[in-house]
N, C-alpha and C positions, 0 to 999 in steps of 0.2 A: 425237416429238422436236421441240423448239423449234429452228428453223433459225437459223443465225447471222445471216441477213439480218433476222430479226425483231428482233435486239438492236442493230442498227447503224443504226437509224432516227435522224433528226435529233434532236439533244439540245435540251432546252428553253431552255438558256441560252447557252453560249459556244462550242460546237463550230463552228469556222470552216473551211469548205472552202478559203478563200483563204490559209490558213496551213498549207501542207502540211508544214512542218518542225516542227509542234507536238510530234509524238511522236519526232522524230529527234534532238533535242538532249538528251543526258543530264544537262546541267548545271542544277542547281536555280535558278541565278541568271541563266539565259539570258533575253533579251527575250521570246522566244516563250513560255517557261513563265510568266514574270511576267504577261504580257498575258492569257493563258488563265486563270490563277488569279485575277487581279483581276476578270475578267469574271464568274466564278462568285461570288466573295466579295461583290461589289458588290450582288448581287441576292438574297443569302441572308438569310432571316429569322433571328431569335435561335434559333428551334426548329430550323431547318436547320442552323445552326452547331453547336448542341448535339449533334445527331445525329452530326455528323462526328468527334466525339471520344469516341464510345462504341462498344462492341462488343456482340455477341450471338452465342450459339451457334445453329447452324442448326437444331438439334433443335426449337427454340421456334417455327420457321416452318413445320414440317411437319404434315401431317394424320396420322391414325391409320394410313394406308396408305404412309406415307413420302414422300408427294408435297408439293411446295410448295404451301402454302395461302395464296391471295390474301387471304382473310379475316384470317388471322393476320398477314400482312405489313401489311395496311392498319391493323390494331389496334396492333401492336407497333412498327413502324418506318414510321410515316406520313410522316416527314420524311427518311427515308433512314437510313443507318447507316454508321459509319466502317469497321468491320471485322467480317467473319464469322469466328468463332474456331473452331479445330480442326474443321474441317468434314468431314474424312475419317476421323480416328481415332475419332470418336464415332459413326460410322455404318457399317453393314455393307454399303455400297454398292459396286457395281462402279465402275471408273473412268469408264465411260461414263455411268452414272447420276449420279455426282458431277458430271461435267461438265455434264450436262443440268440438274441442280439449280442449278449455278452460273449457267447461262444464263437460267433462269426468274427467279431472284431478281434478276439484273442487269436483265433486261427490265422487271420490276416497278419497280425503282428509277429506271430511265431514263425510263419512260413514265408513272408514276403519282405519283411524289413531286414536290413543288414545285420542288426544285433540280435534279432529274434526274441526280443524281451516282452513279455506279457505286461499289461497295464494293471493298475489298480482302479477299480470301479469304486467310487465313494458316494455316500449319501448321508443325510441327516438322520439321527436315530433317537431323538429324545423321547418319542412316543411310540416306539416300535419301528419296524422297518417300513419306510413310507412307499408303499406300492398298492395298487388296487387289491382288495381282498385280505390284506394283512392286518393282524390284530392292531388295534389302536388303543394304546394305554393312556391314562391321564397325563396331562401336561405336567412338567417337572415342578412347577410351583405348588401343585396339588400333591404330587408324590412327596415333596418336601415336608408337607404337613403330616405325613404318616410317621415321621421319625423312625423309619424302619429300613435299616440297611439290608436286611435279608430280602425284603420285598424288592428293593431297587436291584439287587444282584440278580434275583430270579427273573425279573422283567428283562434285564440286559441279556441274560443267558438265552432266553427264548428269542429275543430280537436278533442276537447273533446267529442263532440257528436259522432263522428266516432269511437273514442276509446271505448266508452261505448257500441256501437252496437256489438262490437266483445267480449267485457268482459274484456278490459284492464282498470285498474284503477290507474296506476302510470306512470308518464312521467319522464324520465331522462333529462328534459329540464325545463327552458331555460339555455343556456350558457351565462353568464353575465360578462365574463372576459373582461377587458379593453385591447384592442389590438392595439399596436402602432408600429408594424413592420410587413410588408408584407412577411417577411421570415418565419413567423410561419404559417404552413399549415392549422391551425384550425381557422385562422382569419375569414374565411367565416361563421362560426357558430355563431358569435357574432354580436352585434349591432354597433361596431366601437370603436373609441379611446376615446370618451368623457364619463365621469362619469354620468353626468346629463341626457344626451340622452339615454345612456344604461340603467340607472336606471328607467327612465320613461317608456321606451318601454318594458323593463323586467317586470316591475310591471303590465303593461297591459296584457302581456303574461300570467303571474301567475293568475291574476284575471279572464282572459278569460277561462283558463283551469280548475280552481278550482270552479268557480262560487261563489254563495252565500252559497251553501251547498255541502259539499264534497260527501254526499250520492248520488248525481246525477252528480258530477263533476269528475275531475281527479286530483290526488295529483301531484303538480309541484315539481321539484327539482332545487334549485339554485345551480349552478356549474360554475366553479370548485373553491372550497373554499381553499385558496384564493391566488390570485396573479399568477395564472397559465399562462404561455405564456408571462409573463412580465420580463423585466430585473431587476437587483438589483434596489431597491428603498429605499427611506428614510421612516422612521416611519410616517412622516407627509403625504407623498404621499400614503402610504399603507392605513392609517386610513381614510384619506380624500377622496381619489379617487377610489382605488382598492376595498376597502370594501363597498363603497357606494351602488352599485347595490344589494349586498346581504343584506345590512342593510335595504334598502327600501323594498325589497321582504319580509323581516321578519317583519318589523314594520308596513308597509302599507298593505302588501298582505297576511300576515300570511301563508307564504309559508310552505308547509307540510314537505318538505324534503330538505336536504343540502348534497351535495356530496364533499367529500374531494378530493384533486387533487394529481397528481403524483409527484409534486415538493417538494420543501423544504420551511420552514419558519424559518429564523434565524439558518440555518444550520441543522435543524432537518426535516426529512421527515414529510410532512403534515399529513399523515395517522396515525402517531405515535407522533403527537405533541399536548401535553396537553394544552400548552399555546394557541394554535391556536383553537382546537376543543372544549375545555372546557372554558378556560379563556376568550377568545375573542368571540367565537361563542355563548356560552351559558351564559357567564357572561356579557361581554361588550354589545353584540347585543341582549341578552335576548331570544335567540332561544330555543323553547321547543319541536321541532318536532323531526323526525327521521333523523339520519345521516347514510349515506351509503358510501362505498368505491367505487372508480373507479375500473373498472375491473382489478383484479389481483394485486391491489395496496398493499394489506396486504402482500402477498407473496413476492412482490418485495423488501420488507425490508431486506430479506436475501441477495439478490443479491447486495443491497447497502451497505452491511456490517453493517446495523443498527439493525439487529437481528441475532441471532446465528442459530436459526432453526424455524420451524413452530410454535412450542409452544411459543417461545419467541416473535415471530412476532404477534401472536394472543393476548398475554398478553398486548404487548405495544399498539397495535391498540385499544383494548377495554378500557384499563385504560385511554388512550388519549381522548376517547369520540366517537370512531367510533362504531356505533351500529351493522351494517350488513356488512358481507363480500360478495362482489360480484366479478365475476359472479359465479365462483365455490368456494365452501368452501374448500380451501386448508389448511388454518391455524386454523380456529375456531373449527373444530372438536377436536383439542387438548386442548380446554378450560377446560374439565372436570378434566384432569390431572393437569392442572395449579391451578384450584380451590382446589383440593385435597392437593396440596403442599402448599397452602396458597399464591400463587403468585398473585392472583387476588380474590377479595371478591366475594362471591356468589351474593351478592346484586347488584354488578355492572352488572352482566349478567341480573339479574332480571329487572334492570332499562332499559336496552336495549330492553329486551323483552316487557316490558310494553309500551315503545314508539312505537314499531312495532304493537302491538295489538291495541293501541289507534288509530293509523292511519287507521288500518283496520276497527275499529268500526266507525270512522268518515266517511269512505268510504261506510258504509252500508254492509260490508262483514260479520260482526258478528251478525247482526240482525236476527230476526226470519224468514224473508223471503228475503234472499239475491237474487239478480237478476244477472245473468251472460249473458249478451248479449241480443240482440233483436231478436224476432222470424222471421221466414220466410226469403226470399231473401233480401239481404242487398244492399241498394243503397249507395255506398260509394263516388260517385262523382256526387251528384245531381246538377241540374241547378244552384241553389243558391250558392253552393260551387264553381262551375266553374266561375260564375260571379265574386265572390270574388277573385278567383285566378287571373282573368284578371285584376281586380282593383289593386291587390297587385303587379302584374307585371308592370302595367302602372305607378304606383306611385314610383316604385323602379328604373326605368330607369333614368339615369343621362345624360343630354346633356352637354358634356364638351366643345365642339367647334362647331361653325356653322358660316360659312362665308356668309350665306345667301342662300345656296343651298337647305336647309331644311325649310319647307317641300317641297318635290319633286313637281314640277309644272307640268302643262299640256304639257309642251314642251318635257318632258321626255318620250320617246316611247320605249326605250330599256335599260334594266339594266343587267349588268354582276354581278352575285352573286357569289363571289369567296371566297374560304377559307375552312378549315377543319370544321368550325362551321356552315357552310352555310345551311346544311340540315342534321344535326346530333342531335339525342336525347340527346347526352352527352353534348350539349351546353346548355341544360335546367336544368339539375339535378346536384346538389351538394352532398357533403358527408352527410350521414345520411338520405337521401331520401331512400325509399325502393329500387329503382332501383339501386342506387349507392352502397348501402350496399350489396344487393344480388349479384351484379356483382363483386365488388372488393373483398369481403370476401368469397363468396360461388360460384363464377363463374357461376352465373345464368343469362341468357340473359334477359334484360328487354323487356317488351311488350309495344311498343309505342302506342298501341291501348287501353290499359287498365291501367290507364286512358289515353285518347288520349293526346299525347304529340305533340304540334304544333310547328314545327320547323320554322325557319325564311323563308325558301323557301316556305313552305306550307302557312304561313301567308301572304307573299307577293303575291303569285299567287291567293289566295282566295280573297284578298282585291282589287287587281288590275284587275282580270278577264282577258279579251281579250284586254283591252285597252293598256296595256303595255307588251312588251315581256321580260320575265324573264328567262335569260339563266344562268344555274349554272354549276360550275365546282370546285372541291376541290382545285386544284392547288398546294396543298402541304399537307403533313401530319402534325400532331400536333407537332412532334419533331422527331429526329433521335434517335435510341437506344443508341447511344453513349452519347447523352446528358442526358440520364437517369442513366448512370453509372451502367449498367447491368453487373453483374460479376457472371458467373456460375462456377467459379473455385476458389480454395483457401479456405478462411475461411468458415467454414460450415454454420454459422449463415448468413453471407452475401450471401452465395450460395442459401440458402433457400429462403431468401427474393427476390433475383433476379428471382429464378424459379417461385415464386408466382406472381411476377410483369410481367413476360413474359406471364403468363396465362391471366392476366387481359388485357394486350395490345392485345393479340390475340382475346379476347372476344369483346373488344371495336372496333376492326377493322374488325370484322366478317361481310361479305357481302358488305364491302365498296369497291368501285372501286379504282384502283391504281391511285394516283394523277397524272394529266397531266398538268404540268406548262405551256407547249407551247399552249395548247388549252385554258387554262385560260387567257393567255395574248392575244390570238387572240379574244376571246370573249370580253375582256376588250377594245381592240383597236376598236372594232366595235360597242361599246355601247355608250349611252349618259352619263351614270353614272356607276360608279363601286361601289359596296357595298362589302367591305372586311370584312368577318366575321371571326375573329381570336381570340385566347385565349387558355385557358387550359381545361382540363377535369379531370375525376375522378382519373386517375393515375398520374397526375401532381400536383394535389393540394388536401389536406385533411389530416385527422389524420394519422400519421405514414408515410407520404410521405415526404422524405427528399428533402429539397430545397436549393440549393447552389446559385441560381440566381433568380431574380424576373423581368427579362425582357422577352419580347416576345421570344419564342424559335427561334433559328437561321433560321430554314426552313421557318417559318412564317414571320420573319423579312425580309428575302430575297425576299419572295413573295411580300410583301407590297412594298418594294423598287422598284421592277419591275413594279408593277401596277402604282406607282406614276410616273414612267418614261414614261408611255404612254401619259401623258399630259391630260388624262381625269380626271374629278373630282372624288376623292375617299372619300367615306363615310366609315369610320372605325367603325365597331361595335365590341366591346370587350366583351368576355364571360369569366367566371370563378369566383373563390372565393376570388380574391384579386386584387389590382391594379397591373398593369404591366408597367414597365419602357419602354418608347417608344423611348428614345434617340433622341429626336428632330424630329422624323418622323411625329409627330402630326402637325408640322408647315406646312407640305406640304399637309396635308389632308384638304379636304373641310369641313368636319365635323367629330366629334368623339362622339360616344355614349358608355357609360358603361352599359351593360345589366346584368352583374353579372351571376348568375344562376337563370333565371327568372321563372322557373316552367312550368306547363303544358300549360299555355296560353301565354308563352313568345313570340312565333312567331307572334301571332296576335298583341300583344301590341307593339312590335317593328315595325311591318308593319304600325300600326296606327300612330306611331310617325313619321316614314319616310314620310308618305303621308299626314300628317297634321290633320288627325282625332283626334289625341291625342296631347295635348299641354303638354310637359314634365313639371313635378314639383318636380322631385327628386333632392336632395341635398346631396352632399358627407357626409357620416358619419365618414370619416377619411380623413387624409391628403394624397394626391396622390403624391407619390414620383417622383422626377425628375431624380434620379440616383440610383445606387445600393449601397447606403450607408447602412451598417448593424445596425447603431445605430437606437434607436427608434425615431419616428417622430410624433410630436404632436404640434398643434397650441399653447397649453399652455406653451410650452417652448419658444415660439417666433420663427419666421421664419427669418433666416439670413444665408448668406453664403451657404455652402454645404447643409444645412438643408432646404433651401427654396424649397417648394414643386412645382410640376408642376401645381397643382390645390389645393387651400386651403380647409380645413375643412369647410363644410357648403356651398360649391360652387355648382352651377348648373344653366344652362341657361334655358330660356323659349322662346316661339315664340312671346311673348309680352314683354313689358317693364313695370317697376314699379318705382314709385317715393315715397320717404319718406319725411315727413315734420311735422312741429307743435309738436315737442317733448316738453312734459311737465314733469318736475321733480322738486319736492320742493328742494330749496337750502339747507335746513336744515331739519333734522329729528332726533327724539329721539332715543337713543340706547335703544330699548325696543322691546317687542314682536309685537308691532304694525307694519303693513306693510307700505311700501312706494309706493304710486301710481306712475306709470309710463305710460304715454300715448303718442301716436303718430298717425299721419295719413299716410295711405298707399293708393296710387292711381295707377290704371292701366292706364298707359299712352299710351298703344298700341291700336291695332285694333281688338284684339280678347280676348276672356275670358281666364283667366289663374289663377294660384295659386301661391302666394308668400309665402315663409317661412320666417316670420319675426323672427329675432334672437336677443336676448338680452344678452349682455356680460358685465361684470364688471372688471375693472382694478383699483388696489389701486394707489392713487396718490403718497403716500409715497414710494419711491424707495427701502427703506429698509423693507418694509412689507414682512412678510413670505408668503403672498398669491401669487398665480401664477400671472404673468403679465397680463394674460387674461383668463377669465373663462366664459363659457356659464352658464346662470342662468335661461333662459326661452326661449320658442319658441312657435309660433303659425302658423298653416297653414291658410292662408287668401285667399279664393276664390273671385275673382273680375271680373266683366264684363268690357268690354271696357268702359273707362271713369269713372268707378265707383270709389268712395273713401270711405274707412272705417276708423273709429277710433278704434285702437287696444289698449287695456289696459292690463298692467301687474301689479301684486302686489308683490313687492320685500321685503322679510323679512330680517332685519338685521342679523338674525340667519344664513342665507345662506352665509354670509361673514366670517364665523368662520374658524379658523385654529386649528390644533391639537398640543397640547404641554403638555408634562408631565402628560398624562392621562386625560386631560380635553379639552373641546372645548372652544375657546376664541374669542371674537369679540372686536376689539379695536375701540375706538372713532377715528375719523379722516375723511379725504375726500376720496370719491370713485367716480370713473368715470364711469357713466352709458353710454354704447354704444350700438347703434342699427343699424341693416342693414340687408344684404342678405347673408353674409358669414363672417367668422372670419377675413377676409382680406378686407372686403367692409362694413365699418361701418360709414355712412355719418353723423348720428345723434349722438350727444354727449352732456352730461351735467354732472355736478358735484354736488354730494350731501354730506353735511358735517353731519356725525353722531355724535351727541352730548350726553354726559352723561358719566357714569362710565363704565369701562370695564365690559363686560358681560362674565360670565363663567358658563358653564353647562356640564353635563356628558352624556347627550343623545340628539341627534339631532331629531327634529321633522319636520323641513322644509328643503326641498332639492331643490326645483325649484319654480318658480313663473309663473302664468298664470291668465287668466281672470276669471277662475272658483273658485279661492281660496278666 
């Protein structure tokens, strides 16, 4: 093992023992940070600078035994490297081996390269730190249904701590794209369809990762900038809603990094779009941190006919405002030629290098005593993290229907647990978990014991013991190969994709028994209750997975129909990264639960909900579609006709009931920075403790208003004992009622309807406030939501 002392030797350039505050000041513009960065930058050659804005995968630096090869380091990164990309999800290393790899590469960089600059190791972190044995939290679409900023922050704090144990200092997370169609495979990575909910949860994630001092935290990345996965939109929607999560991460969270997306903005690829990356990001939003490309995005300019060759692509991306090319440097190595030709100023490269060095300084990597990882054996799934994983899974579960069968009572003595998700670790893990990344991209089998992944069968049997017989049978596969469109002939690109997909399918099915539909129906007929565990897995949903339909796969739909025909009550538990169209089958189910990808403690949390130990509090962070309409679906557009969802945004059931009363809103208020107090009473009218999510929406009274017909502006989780009543207070700022027009934010005087309730379609309390005064105009928003802490 390479000891820490070996990598804390004196740096070749600018580490100064007489400046002890170098790593203590988190501000990028502090004098200490500027002096440190200036010292490095003044002595760097063009080759050193170029290395600083490039990335590489660790696999390229390892020998055939998986050890760091100094020969490869000297050959491939002789002047250093800006970032090491996805260094744990692409390797089957233990946390300790990954930490030691980090230390060896850092030691090489600090002692053998001319500038002696350490690198940033980065990873995806939406479900925890992605390495073997690390805590696996629920996918963010599920976390979004918790409506719990504190939960998000706590998960991110522990993720940051895990990251630092291994020596990782940069996260390519969170994804704060507004997602309004289940056809987009990456919906699972975000917090849903609403700008305020996504902004607030995204901010908590950034704050949890980065902490109050980046020298001990992890640099977060707001992605994908901007409008990725969204259909064509107006300027007003783009600036008001799509940009809001990034705006909040920058203005309130001081997010360290922003990633440009693969898409286009006003017809120009985002990665080469100066209006987007410089005018809007750095000008309008005031971002001062580091920008990075999505993997391969700079090179894709050539395929998109937006650049003639690698040099042209590099010039366009750098001039537009993209600092670092990830994950391999295909185009930026051509920048010296471009600088020599006068195609790009040398100072533009210097600015990008400065931003990279500034982030490294803030992270403590350029100080006199940088630390890379924690000594000794690493505990990556300690009890506190597992407890938090359980809480996260519990709060992410959404009870969509219940005819009274739940919680399961003492009369239930036998359960038929049926479906491909009933005892599968793939029901728990979504895209960008370590397990999913290693399986899908590198064909590495996940280890269900490290960390322990609790399936639904395991959760039920451990919770019920010998009191209830739980008999399990898969009953069907996830889907048939025909449904996946596998094509191993014809077009070489499609053939390659299909061959890769075949390997993934083979891996997912490894060791699984062949489904026996007849046995499943026999178990169902002989049971008191049927639990149908259905949904998707890593080859059906995720980045790069094409989706032509968003309903249950036919095999599973047929199985569900057969189970319903038995006449026994069916509790449908859905897993996956998006809502699935049920085509009316939910009407015949006794209960429906959406579990999403619930993480390592998912089986225990679902079992506790089924048996009543847990009272569900999850509320939908998106509108649940009723049909396979390809148009975007959002409560802000209004629900009518074909766009009416099966379940509305904000919806979710509980085992208790709540009542709203006593709304107090002033009838008039000045159009000024002063907030408007809004209060109401919430009572638990049921017989057991529960948590209501109180939601505040605003509608303009003027039907010609440019504002959306309905917008969420505040929410609070309110725990209540049976019979307990609490007063809930919000403070609404008139600034929140602004709209974008001609480069400014505008708030008009007039009447606005304040509406409160338990979902976007259940708002029993309503009052109107008249904003009086002159039109308010401003260029920068400072208030985005209201709650009782403002």
